[in-house]
A tleap script that builds the chain and sets N, CA, C and O, in Angstrom:
source leaprc.protein.ff14SB
mol = sequence {
  NMET LYS LYS THR THR VAL TYR GLY ILE ILE
  LEU ILE LEU GLY MET SER LEU MET SER GLY
  CYS ALA ALA ARG GLY LYS ALA GLY SER ALA
  ILE ALA GLY LYS VAL THR GLU ALA GLY THR
  GLY ALA PHE VAL GLU GLY VAL GLU ILE ALA
  ALA SER LEU ALA ASP THR LYS LEU SER ALA
  THR THR ASP SER ALA GLY GLU TYR THR ILE
  PRO ASN LEU MET PRO GLY ILE TYR LYS LEU
  THR ALA SER ARG VAL GLY TYR ARG THR GLN
  VAL HIE GLU LYS VAL GLU VAL LYS LYS GLY
  LYS LYS ILE LYS LEU ASP LEU GLU LEU PHE
  VAL THR GLY GLY GLY CTHR
}
set mol.1.N position { 6.320 -174.023 -43.229 }
set mol.1.CA position { 7.340 -173.022 -42.957 }
set mol.1.C position { 7.459 -172.751 -41.464 }
set mol.1.O position { 8.570 -172.633 -40.947 }
set mol.2.N position { 6.327 -172.650 -40.760 }
set mol.2.CA position { 6.350 -172.369 -39.337 }
set mol.2.C position { 7.010 -173.507 -38.562 }
set mol.2.O position { 7.741 -173.263 -37.602 }
set mol.3.N position { 6.754 -174.760 -38.978 }
set mol.3.CA position { 7.333 -175.909 -38.303 }
set mol.3.C position { 8.859 -175.884 -38.410 }
set mol.3.O position { 9.555 -176.173 -37.437 }
set mol.4.N position { 9.374 -175.541 -39.579 }
set mol.4.CA position { 10.820 -175.461 -39.811 }
set mol.4.C position { 11.431 -174.368 -38.939 }
set mol.4.O position { 12.506 -174.566 -38.372 }
set mol.5.N position { 10.776 -173.236 -38.823 }
set mol.5.CA position { 11.280 -172.131 -38.009 }
set mol.5.C position { 11.340 -172.530 -36.537 }
set mol.5.O position { 12.323 -172.225 -35.862 }
set mol.6.N position { 10.332 -173.191 -36.038 }
set mol.6.CA position { 10.300 -173.630 -34.644 }
set mol.6.C position { 11.435 -174.614 -34.383 }
set mol.6.O position { 12.127 -174.501 -33.371 }
set mol.7.N position { 11.637 -175.579 -35.284 }
set mol.7.CA position { 12.724 -176.542 -35.114 }
set mol.7.C position { 14.076 -175.837 -35.159 }
set mol.7.O position { 14.986 -176.196 -34.412 }
set mol.8.N position { 14.212 -174.864 -36.004 }
set mol.8.CA position { 15.462 -174.101 -36.090 }
set mol.8.C position { 15.762 -173.372 -34.796 }
set mol.8.O position { 16.898 -173.365 -34.323 }
set mol.9.N position { 14.730 -172.754 -34.223 }
set mol.9.CA position { 14.908 -172.033 -32.958 }
set mol.9.C position { 15.266 -173.002 -31.837 }
set mol.9.O position { 16.141 -172.714 -31.020 }
set mol.10.N position { 14.600 -174.137 -31.796 }
set mol.10.CA position { 14.905 -175.145 -30.771 }
set mol.10.C position { 16.343 -175.636 -30.922 }
set mol.10.O position { 17.047 -175.804 -29.926 }
set mol.11.N position { 16.780 -175.865 -32.149 }
set mol.11.CA position { 18.140 -176.321 -32.405 }
set mol.11.C position { 19.160 -175.286 -31.933 }
set mol.11.O position { 20.142 -175.639 -31.280 }
set mol.12.N position { 18.939 -174.031 -32.255 }
set mol.12.CA position { 19.864 -172.959 -31.853 }
set mol.12.C position { 19.912 -172.826 -30.333 }
set mol.12.O position { 20.993 -172.689 -29.760 }
set mol.13.N position { 18.762 -172.863 -29.678 }
set mol.13.CA position { 18.735 -172.777 -28.214 }
set mol.13.C position { 19.449 -173.959 -27.565 }
set mol.13.O position { 20.189 -173.791 -26.596 }
set mol.14.N position { 19.226 -175.135 -28.099 }
set mol.14.CA position { 19.882 -176.332 -27.564 }
set mol.14.C position { 21.391 -176.256 -27.692 }
set mol.14.O position { 22.111 -176.609 -26.758 }
set mol.15.N position { 21.877 -175.802 -28.830 }
set mol.15.CA position { 23.323 -175.680 -29.045 }
set mol.15.C position { 23.905 -174.618 -28.121 }
set mol.15.O position { 25.007 -174.793 -27.601 }
set mol.16.N position { 23.188 -173.524 -27.911 }
set mol.16.CA position { 23.659 -172.466 -27.015 }
set mol.16.C position { 23.786 -172.982 -25.593 }
set mol.16.O position { 24.773 -172.693 -24.916 }
set mol.17.N position { 22.804 -173.741 -25.131 }
set mol.17.CA position { 22.851 -174.297 -23.785 }
set mol.17.C position { 24.008 -175.267 -23.610 }
set mol.17.O position { 24.690 -175.245 -22.585 }
set mol.18.N position { 24.235 -176.122 -24.610 }
set mol.18.CA position { 25.317 -177.098 -24.519 }
set mol.18.C position { 26.672 -176.412 -24.494 }
set mol.18.O position { 27.534 -176.802 -23.705 }
set mol.19.N position { 26.889 -175.413 -25.322 }
set mol.19.CA position { 28.185 -174.742 -25.332 }
set mol.19.C position { 28.399 -173.969 -24.045 }
set mol.19.O position { 29.530 -173.872 -23.570 }
set mol.20.N position { 27.337 -173.417 -23.466 }
set mol.20.CA position { 27.445 -172.721 -22.185 }
set mol.20.C position { 27.831 -173.660 -21.067 }
set mol.20.O position { 28.631 -173.290 -20.207 }
set mol.21.N position { 27.286 -174.866 -21.050 }
set mol.21.CA position { 27.616 -175.857 -20.020 }
set mol.21.C position { 29.069 -176.288 -20.140 }
set mol.21.O position { 29.756 -176.430 -19.129 }
set mol.22.N position { 29.541 -176.494 -21.349 }
set mol.22.CA position { 30.927 -176.911 -21.555 }
set mol.22.C position { 31.879 -175.822 -21.091 }
set mol.22.O position { 32.892 -176.115 -20.457 }
set mol.23.N position { 31.568 -174.577 -21.397 }
set mol.23.CA position { 32.440 -173.470 -20.998 }
set mol.23.C position { 32.469 -173.328 -19.479 }
set mol.23.O position { 33.529 -173.054 -18.917 }
set mol.24.N position { 31.337 -173.506 -18.797 }
set mol.24.CA position { 31.292 -173.377 -17.343 }
set mol.24.C position { 32.139 -174.438 -16.661 }
set mol.24.O position { 32.757 -174.159 -15.633 }
set mol.25.N position { 32.184 -175.646 -17.206 }
set mol.25.CA position { 32.953 -176.723 -16.596 }
set mol.25.C position { 34.444 -176.475 -16.624 }
set mol.25.O position { 35.176 -177.017 -15.796 }
set mol.26.N position { 34.909 -175.666 -17.561 }
set mol.26.CA position { 36.328 -175.397 -17.715 }
set mol.26.C position { 36.716 -174.021 -17.200 }
set mol.26.O position { 37.874 -173.625 -17.338 }
set mol.27.N position { 35.804 -173.294 -16.621 }
set mol.27.CA position { 35.997 -171.902 -16.248 }
set mol.27.C position { 37.227 -171.669 -15.383 }
set mol.27.O position { 37.146 -171.755 -14.158 }
set mol.28.N position { 38.355 -171.379 -15.998 }
set mol.28.CA position { 39.541 -170.959 -15.273 }
set mol.28.C position { 40.287 -172.013 -14.484 }
set mol.28.O position { 41.247 -171.666 -13.797 }
set mol.29.N position { 39.909 -173.267 -14.540 }
set mol.29.CA position { 40.620 -174.305 -13.789 }
set mol.29.C position { 41.926 -174.638 -14.501 }
set mol.29.O position { 41.957 -174.793 -15.721 }
set mol.30.N position { 43.010 -174.747 -13.721 }
set mol.30.CA position { 44.315 -175.003 -14.316 }
set mol.30.C position { 45.264 -175.606 -13.286 }
set mol.30.O position { 45.046 -175.506 -12.078 }
set mol.31.N position { 46.322 -176.234 -13.798 }
set mol.31.CA position { 47.446 -176.668 -12.976 }
set mol.31.C position { 48.664 -175.951 -13.539 }
set mol.31.O position { 48.883 -175.948 -14.751 }
set mol.32.N position { 49.455 -175.344 -12.661 }
set mol.32.CA position { 50.633 -174.603 -13.100 }
set mol.32.C position { 51.733 -174.711 -12.053 }
set mol.32.O position { 51.469 -175.008 -10.888 }
set mol.33.N position { 52.967 -174.467 -12.478 }
set mol.33.CA position { 54.078 -174.493 -11.532 }
set mol.33.C position { 55.415 -174.392 -12.236 }
set mol.33.O position { 55.489 -174.048 -13.415 }
set mol.34.N position { 56.480 -174.700 -11.489 }
set mol.34.CA position { 57.853 -174.682 -12.007 }
set mol.34.C position { 58.476 -176.048 -11.788 }
set mol.34.O position { 58.157 -176.749 -10.827 }
set mol.35.N position { 59.369 -176.414 -12.696 }
set mol.35.CA position { 60.111 -177.666 -12.565 }
set mol.35.C position { 61.585 -177.321 -12.414 }
set mol.35.O position { 62.162 -176.609 -13.237 }
set mol.36.N position { 62.187 -177.845 -11.335 }
set mol.36.CA position { 63.610 -177.624 -11.095 }
set mol.36.C position { 64.321 -178.965 -10.946 }
set mol.36.O position { 63.701 -180.005 -10.722 }
set mol.37.N position { 65.642 -178.901 -11.080 }
set mol.37.CA position { 66.464 -180.094 -10.920 }
set mol.37.C position { 66.789 -180.275 -9.444 }
set mol.37.O position { 67.257 -179.346 -8.786 }
set mol.38.N position { 66.542 -181.466 -8.931 }
set mol.38.CA position { 66.843 -181.770 -7.525 }
set mol.38.C position { 68.340 -181.614 -7.284 }
set mol.38.O position { 69.158 -182.066 -8.085 }
set mol.39.N position { 68.681 -180.985 -6.198 }
set mol.39.CA position { 70.093 -180.821 -5.840 }
set mol.39.C position { 70.686 -179.515 -6.301 }
set mol.39.O position { 71.462 -178.899 -5.571 }
set mol.40.N position { 70.335 -179.069 -7.518 }
set mol.40.CA position { 70.921 -177.829 -8.044 }
set mol.40.C position { 69.930 -176.669 -8.040 }
set mol.40.O position { 70.325 -175.505 -7.957 }
set mol.41.N position { 68.640 -176.994 -8.130 }
set mol.41.CA position { 67.626 -175.941 -8.205 }
set mol.41.C position { 67.517 -175.286 -9.574 }
set mol.41.O position { 66.756 -174.335 -9.753 }
set mol.42.N position { 68.283 -175.796 -10.545 }
set mol.42.CA position { 68.241 -175.233 -11.902 }
set mol.42.C position { 66.886 -175.514 -12.550 }
set mol.42.O position { 66.311 -176.586 -12.361 }
set mol.43.N position { 66.380 -174.543 -13.316 }
set mol.43.CA position { 65.129 -174.738 -14.044 }
set mol.43.C position { 65.343 -175.807 -15.105 }
set mol.43.O position { 66.412 -175.883 -15.711 }
set mol.44.N position { 64.318 -176.636 -15.329 }
set mol.44.CA position { 64.415 -177.696 -16.335 }
set mol.44.C position { 63.442 -177.368 -17.460 }
set mol.44.O position { 62.225 -177.373 -17.273 }
set mol.45.N position { 64.000 -177.083 -18.629 }
set mol.45.CA position { 63.211 -176.766 -19.820 }
set mol.45.C position { 62.896 -178.043 -20.586 }
set mol.45.O position { 63.684 -178.989 -20.574 }
set mol.46.N position { 61.736 -178.073 -21.255 }
set mol.46.CA position { 61.393 -179.192 -22.122 }
set mol.46.C position { 60.791 -180.394 -21.417 }
set mol.46.O position { 60.767 -181.491 -21.976 }
set mol.47.N position { 60.305 -180.204 -20.195 }
set mol.47.CA position { 59.651 -181.301 -19.474 }
set mol.47.C position { 58.198 -181.376 -19.925 }
set mol.47.O position { 57.496 -180.365 -19.936 }
set mol.48.N position { 57.746 -182.577 -20.298 }
set mol.48.CA position { 56.327 -182.743 -20.646 }
set mol.48.C position { 55.556 -183.007 -19.360 }
set mol.48.O position { 55.852 -183.943 -18.618 }
set mol.49.N position { 54.561 -182.160 -19.114 }
set mol.49.CA position { 53.684 -182.313 -17.961 }
set mol.49.C position { 52.330 -182.739 -18.513 }
set mol.49.O position { 51.711 -181.990 -19.269 }
set mol.50.N position { 51.861 -183.924 -18.150 }
set mol.50.CA position { 50.593 -184.444 -18.663 }
set mol.50.C position { 49.616 -184.630 -17.515 }
set mol.50.O position { 49.957 -185.201 -16.479 }
set mol.51.N position { 48.389 -184.139 -17.712 }
set mol.51.CA position { 47.313 -184.292 -16.733 }
set mol.51.C position { 46.260 -185.220 -17.335 }
set mol.51.O position { 45.709 -184.933 -18.398 }
set mol.52.N position { 45.981 -186.337 -16.653 }
set mol.52.CA position { 45.030 -187.334 -17.154 }
set mol.52.C position { 43.841 -187.462 -16.212 }
set mol.52.O position { 43.989 -187.544 -14.993 }
set mol.53.N position { 42.650 -187.478 -16.819 }
set mol.53.CA position { 41.401 -187.679 -16.081 }
set mol.53.C position { 40.528 -188.567 -16.954 }
set mol.53.O position { 40.067 -188.136 -18.011 }
set mol.54.N position { 40.296 -189.810 -16.521 }
set mol.54.CA position { 39.519 -190.789 -17.304 }
set mol.54.C position { 40.143 -190.912 -18.699 }
set mol.54.O position { 41.313 -191.275 -18.816 }
set mol.55.N position { 39.385 -190.615 -19.749 }
set mol.55.CA position { 39.881 -190.739 -21.126 }
set mol.55.C position { 40.488 -189.449 -21.657 }
set mol.55.O position { 40.826 -189.367 -22.838 }
set mol.56.N position { 40.632 -188.442 -20.805 }
set mol.56.CA position { 41.134 -187.146 -21.235 }
set mol.56.C position { 42.576 -186.961 -20.792 }
set mol.56.O position { 42.918 -187.230 -19.640 }
set mol.57.N position { 43.427 -186.498 -21.715 }
set mol.57.CA position { 44.820 -186.208 -21.377 }
set mol.57.C position { 45.187 -184.874 -22.011 }
set mol.57.O position { 45.112 -184.706 -23.229 }
set mol.58.N position { 45.587 -183.927 -21.165 }
set mol.58.CA position { 46.046 -182.629 -21.631 }
set mol.58.C position { 47.482 -182.457 -21.168 }
set mol.58.O position { 47.862 -182.977 -20.119 }
set mol.59.N position { 48.282 -181.733 -21.939 }
set mol.59.CA position { 49.678 -181.595 -21.545 }
set mol.59.C position { 50.233 -180.217 -21.895 }
set mol.59.O position { 49.647 -179.453 -22.662 }
set mol.60.N position { 51.382 -179.937 -21.301 }
set mol.60.CA position { 52.124 -178.704 -21.556 }
set mol.60.C position { 53.606 -179.041 -21.447 }
set mol.60.O position { 53.974 -180.084 -20.906 }
set mol.61.N position { 54.446 -178.166 -21.958 }
set mol.61.CA position { 55.894 -178.337 -21.877 }
set mol.61.C position { 56.489 -177.143 -21.156 }
set mol.61.O position { 56.089 -176.004 -21.400 }
set mol.62.N position { 57.450 -177.397 -20.261 }
set mol.62.CA position { 58.057 -176.298 -19.526 }
set mol.62.C position { 58.875 -175.403 -20.458 }
set mol.62.O position { 59.469 -175.862 -21.433 }
set mol.63.N position { 58.885 -174.101 -20.121 }
set mol.63.CA position { 59.653 -173.131 -20.908 }
set mol.63.C position { 61.066 -172.994 -20.329 }
set mol.63.O position { 61.463 -173.785 -19.473 }
set mol.64.N position { 61.823 -171.999 -20.789 }
set mol.64.CA position { 63.213 -171.834 -20.355 }
set mol.64.C position { 63.328 -171.491 -18.866 }
set mol.64.O position { 64.393 -171.674 -18.276 }
set mol.65.N position { 62.250 -170.998 -18.252 }
set mol.65.CA position { 62.246 -170.701 -16.819 }
set mol.65.C position { 61.682 -171.871 -16.016 }
set mol.65.O position { 61.454 -171.743 -14.813 }
set mol.66.N position { 61.454 -173.022 -16.679 }
set mol.66.CA position { 60.928 -174.207 -16.012 }
set mol.66.C position { 59.444 -174.129 -15.703 }
set mol.66.O position { 58.925 -174.972 -14.971 }
set mol.67.N position { 58.750 -173.136 -16.244 }
set mol.67.CA position { 57.336 -172.927 -15.933 }
set mol.67.C position { 56.417 -173.655 -16.912 }
set mol.67.O position { 56.736 -173.817 -18.090 }
set mol.68.N position { 55.272 -174.085 -16.394 }
set mol.68.CA position { 54.253 -174.737 -17.216 }
set mol.68.C position { 52.874 -174.336 -16.726 }
set mol.68.O position { 52.698 -173.968 -15.565 }
set mol.69.N position { 51.898 -174.410 -17.620 }
set mol.69.CA position { 50.493 -174.222 -17.268 }
set mol.69.C position { 49.660 -175.139 -18.141 }
set mol.69.O position { 49.829 -175.170 -19.361 }
set mol.70.N position { 48.761 -175.887 -17.515 }
set mol.70.CA position { 47.777 -176.692 -18.244 }
set mol.70.C position { 46.424 -176.049 -17.947 }
set mol.70.O position { 45.859 -176.265 -16.875 }
set mol.71.N position { 45.893 -175.253 -18.897 }
set mol.71.CA position { 44.640 -174.530 -18.668 }
set mol.71.C position { 43.406 -175.335 -19.080 }
set mol.71.O position { 43.512 -176.439 -19.616 }
set mol.72.N position { 42.243 -174.758 -18.819 }
set mol.72.CA position { 40.954 -175.292 -19.287 }
set mol.72.C position { 40.656 -176.710 -18.818 }
set mol.72.O position { 40.158 -177.532 -19.588 }
set mol.73.N position { 40.959 -176.994 -17.564 }
set mol.73.CA position { 40.694 -178.330 -17.031 }
set mol.73.C position { 39.304 -178.408 -16.419 }
set mol.73.O position { 38.834 -177.458 -15.793 }
set mol.74.N position { 38.662 -179.533 -16.603 }
set mol.74.CA position { 37.392 -179.824 -15.944 }
set mol.74.C position { 37.704 -180.167 -14.487 }
set mol.74.O position { 38.773 -180.708 -14.207 }
set mol.75.N position { 36.811 -179.869 -13.566 }
set mol.75.CA position { 37.037 -180.276 -12.177 }
set mol.75.C position { 37.148 -181.799 -12.075 }
set mol.75.O position { 36.473 -182.527 -12.803 }
set mol.76.N position { 38.005 -182.274 -11.168 }
set mol.76.CA position { 38.174 -183.703 -10.969 }
set mol.76.C position { 39.508 -184.025 -10.336 }
set mol.76.O position { 40.269 -183.124 -9.983 }
set mol.77.N position { 39.794 -185.311 -10.191 }
set mol.77.CA position { 41.053 -185.794 -9.625 }
set mol.77.C position { 41.924 -186.272 -10.784 }
set mol.77.O position { 41.577 -187.230 -11.475 }
set mol.78.N position { 43.053 -185.602 -10.991 }
set mol.78.CA position { 43.938 -185.879 -12.119 }
set mol.78.C position { 45.176 -186.659 -11.697 }
set mol.78.O position { 45.622 -186.582 -10.552 }
set mol.79.N position { 45.714 -187.405 -12.641 }
set mol.79.CA position { 47.028 -188.024 -12.496 }
set mol.79.C position { 47.975 -187.123 -13.284 }
set mol.79.O position { 47.777 -186.908 -14.480 }
set mol.80.N position { 49.002 -186.598 -12.619 }
set mol.80.CA position { 49.941 -185.689 -13.265 }
set mol.80.C position { 51.281 -186.395 -13.428 }
set mol.80.O position { 51.817 -186.952 -12.469 }
set mol.81.N position { 51.817 -186.370 -14.635 }
set mol.81.CA position { 53.088 -187.023 -14.936 }
set mol.81.C position { 54.052 -185.997 -15.517 }
set mol.81.O position { 53.695 -185.252 -16.429 }
set mol.82.N position { 55.273 -185.958 -14.990 }
set mol.82.CA position { 56.319 -185.068 -15.502 }
set mol.82.C position { 57.453 -185.938 -16.024 }
set mol.82.O position { 57.988 -186.768 -15.290 }
set mol.83.N position { 57.826 -185.751 -17.301 }
set mol.83.CA position { 58.885 -186.589 -17.868 }
set mol.83.C position { 59.746 -185.819 -18.859 }
set mol.83.O position { 59.278 -184.945 -19.589 }
set mol.84.N position { 61.031 -186.183 -18.853 }
set mol.84.CA position { 62.002 -185.647 -19.814 }
set mol.84.C position { 63.177 -186.610 -19.847 }
set mol.84.O position { 63.551 -187.187 -18.826 }
set mol.85.N position { 63.755 -186.777 -21.027 }
set mol.85.CA position { 64.916 -187.644 -21.182 }
set mol.85.C position { 66.029 -187.131 -20.264 }
set mol.85.O position { 66.294 -185.930 -20.203 }
set mol.86.N position { 66.672 -188.058 -19.553 }
set mol.86.CA position { 67.757 -187.703 -18.645 }
set mol.86.C position { 67.313 -187.476 -17.212 }
set mol.86.O position { 68.136 -187.259 -16.323 }
set mol.87.N position { 65.996 -187.528 -16.991 }
set mol.87.CA position { 65.441 -187.321 -15.650 }
set mol.87.C position { 64.480 -188.444 -15.298 }
set mol.87.O position { 63.852 -189.041 -16.172 }
set mol.88.N position { 64.377 -188.722 -14.008 }
set mol.88.CA position { 63.436 -189.720 -13.522 }
set mol.88.C position { 62.006 -189.164 -13.650 }
set mol.88.O position { 61.740 -188.036 -13.235 }
set mol.89.N position { 61.105 -189.946 -14.215 }
set mol.89.CA position { 59.700 -189.534 -14.358 }
set mol.89.C position { 59.071 -189.416 -12.981 }
set mol.89.O position { 59.287 -190.255 -12.106 }
set mol.90.N position { 58.291 -188.363 -12.807 }
set mol.90.CA position { 57.605 -188.138 -11.537 }
set mol.90.C position { 56.103 -188.214 -11.773 }
set mol.90.O position { 55.590 -187.640 -12.733 }
set mol.91.N position { 55.397 -188.927 -10.893 }
set mol.91.CA position { 53.955 -189.106 -11.029 }
set mol.91.C position { 53.267 -188.684 -9.733 }
set mol.91.O position { 53.669 -189.083 -8.640 }
set mol.92.N position { 52.224 -187.871 -9.876 }
set mol.92.CA position { 51.353 -187.495 -8.757 }
set mol.92.C position { 49.985 -188.072 -9.092 }
set mol.92.O position { 49.336 -187.630 -10.040 }
set mol.93.N position { 49.551 -189.047 -8.323 }
set mol.93.CA position { 48.322 -189.789 -8.622 }
set mol.93.C position { 47.028 -189.005 -8.391 }
set mol.93.O position { 46.060 -189.195 -9.127 }
set mol.94.N position { 46.993 -188.136 -7.390 }
set mol.94.CA position { 45.728 -187.499 -7.023 }
set mol.94.C position { 45.883 -185.991 -6.870 }
set mol.94.O position { 46.104 -185.485 -5.769 }
set mol.95.N position { 45.764 -185.288 -7.979 }
set mol.95.CA position { 45.816 -183.833 -7.966 }
set mol.95.C position { 44.385 -183.337 -8.187 }
set mol.95.O position { 43.821 -183.502 -9.269 }
set mol.96.N position { 43.811 -182.732 -7.154 }
set mol.96.CA position { 42.411 -182.306 -7.238 }
set mol.96.C position { 42.303 -180.913 -7.850 }
set mol.96.O position { 42.914 -179.955 -7.376 }
set mol.97.N position { 41.515 -180.828 -8.907 }
set mol.97.CA position { 41.232 -179.557 -9.569 }
set mol.97.C position { 39.789 -179.196 -9.278 }
set mol.97.O position { 38.872 -179.974 -9.541 }
set mol.98.N position { 39.600 -177.996 -8.730 }
set mol.98.CA position { 38.256 -177.514 -8.430 }
set mol.98.C position { 37.854 -176.456 -9.450 }
set mol.98.O position { 38.704 -175.779 -10.029 }
set mol.99.N position { 36.571 -176.327 -9.657 }
set mol.99.CA position { 36.026 -175.399 -10.645 }
set mol.99.C position { 36.532 -173.971 -10.392 }
set mol.99.O position { 36.388 -173.427 -9.298 }
set mol.100.N position { 37.121 -173.393 -11.426 }
set mol.100.CA position { 37.570 -172.011 -11.357 }
set mol.100.C position { 38.844 -171.778 -10.573 }
set mol.100.O position { 39.211 -170.625 -10.347 }
set mol.101.N position { 39.537 -172.828 -10.148 }
set mol.101.CA position { 40.747 -172.687 -9.331 }
set mol.101.C position { 41.998 -173.041 -10.127 }
set mol.101.O position { 41.971 -173.900 -11.007 }
set mol.102.N position { 43.098 -172.358 -9.797 }
set mol.102.CA position { 44.396 -172.652 -10.389 }
set mol.102.C position { 45.246 -173.325 -9.313 }
set mol.102.O position { 45.535 -172.719 -8.281 }
set mol.103.N position { 45.641 -174.564 -9.549 }
set mol.103.CA position { 46.447 -175.334 -8.611 }
set mol.103.C position { 47.916 -175.059 -8.903 }
set mol.103.O position { 48.348 -175.157 -10.052 }
set mol.104.N position { 48.695 -174.712 -7.868 }
set mol.104.CA position { 50.132 -174.521 -8.044 }
set mol.104.C position { 50.837 -175.792 -7.599 }
set mol.104.O position { 50.685 -176.228 -6.458 }
set mol.105.N position { 51.605 -176.382 -8.502 }
set mol.105.CA position { 52.326 -177.614 -8.190 }
set mol.105.C position { 53.738 -177.521 -8.767 }
set mol.105.O position { 53.954 -177.758 -9.956 }
set mol.106.N position { 54.699 -177.169 -7.901 }
set mol.106.CA position { 56.102 -177.126 -8.304 }
set mol.106.C position { 56.681 -178.526 -8.162 }
set mol.106.O position { 56.328 -179.267 -7.244 }
set mol.107.N position { 57.581 -178.881 -9.088 }
set mol.107.CA position { 58.137 -180.228 -9.125 }
set mol.107.C position { 59.651 -180.189 -9.136 }
set mol.107.O position { 60.250 -179.256 -9.671 }
set mol.108.N position { 60.282 -181.216 -8.538 }
set mol.108.CA position { 61.725 -181.409 -8.582 }
set mol.108.C position { 61.999 -182.723 -9.281 }
set mol.108.O position { 61.464 -183.759 -8.887 }
set mol.109.N position { 62.820 -182.694 -10.306 }
set mol.109.CA position { 63.166 -183.922 -11.022 }
set mol.109.C position { 64.604 -184.318 -10.701 }
set mol.109.O position { 65.485 -183.467 -10.574 }
set mol.110.N position { 64.824 -185.626 -10.573 }
set mol.110.CA position { 66.140 -186.171 -10.316 }
set mol.110.C position { 66.785 -186.628 -11.610 }
set mol.110.O position { 66.145 -187.260 -12.450 }
set mol.111.N position { 68.063 -186.300 -11.761 }
set mol.111.CA position { 68.823 -186.742 -12.925 }
set mol.111.C position { 68.968 -188.258 -12.842 }
set mol.111.O position { 69.242 -188.800 -11.771 }
set mol.112.N position { 68.783 -188.945 -13.975 }
set mol.112.CA position { 68.959 -190.405 -13.987 }
set mol.112.C position { 70.435 -190.734 -14.080 }
set mol.112.O position { 71.246 -189.890 -14.461 }
set mol.113.N position { 70.777 -191.946 -13.736 }
set mol.113.CA position { 72.179 -192.393 -13.844 }
set mol.113.C position { 73.056 -191.929 -12.702 }
set mol.113.O position { 74.255 -191.714 -12.879 }
set mol.114.N position { 72.450 -191.772 -11.511 }
set mol.114.CA position { 73.270 -191.447 -10.321 }
set mol.114.C position { 73.560 -189.985 -10.162 }
set mol.114.O position { 74.515 -189.629 -9.471 }
set mol.115.N position { 72.769 -189.104 -10.779 }
set mol.115.CA position { 72.970 -187.660 -10.609 }
set mol.115.C position { 72.669 -187.231 -9.194 }
set mol.115.O position { 72.432 -188.060 -8.315 }
set mol.116.N position { 72.679 -185.924 -8.978 }
set mol.116.CA position { 72.507 -185.346 -7.640 }
set mol.116.C position { 71.168 -185.633 -7.038 }
set mol.116.O position { 70.892 -185.206 -5.916 }
savepdb mol mol.pdb
quit
């Protein structure tokens, strides 16, 4: 009985430590901003903003005010892609996210097919 209790306590402590480490790595780091149309300055709704780091990809979609936020990011160098039908895809290869920091990145998208 004592052996089982000791293993149980070790298991609980180990799980607590692991979940604490995971939470610390994501502590408040985010990428956020607004997406507007080049030439007009109009907000662009429905743009998929994807942040990729190694095998991880997180994304958000802009709202009616063109705003987006990708929360809970691990620190690192991300590739950020903004895409929507009717607009030229925009890629930022090296967006650095630091622990506990919110990066502001506003984007301008160009209309495809000879738009402004």
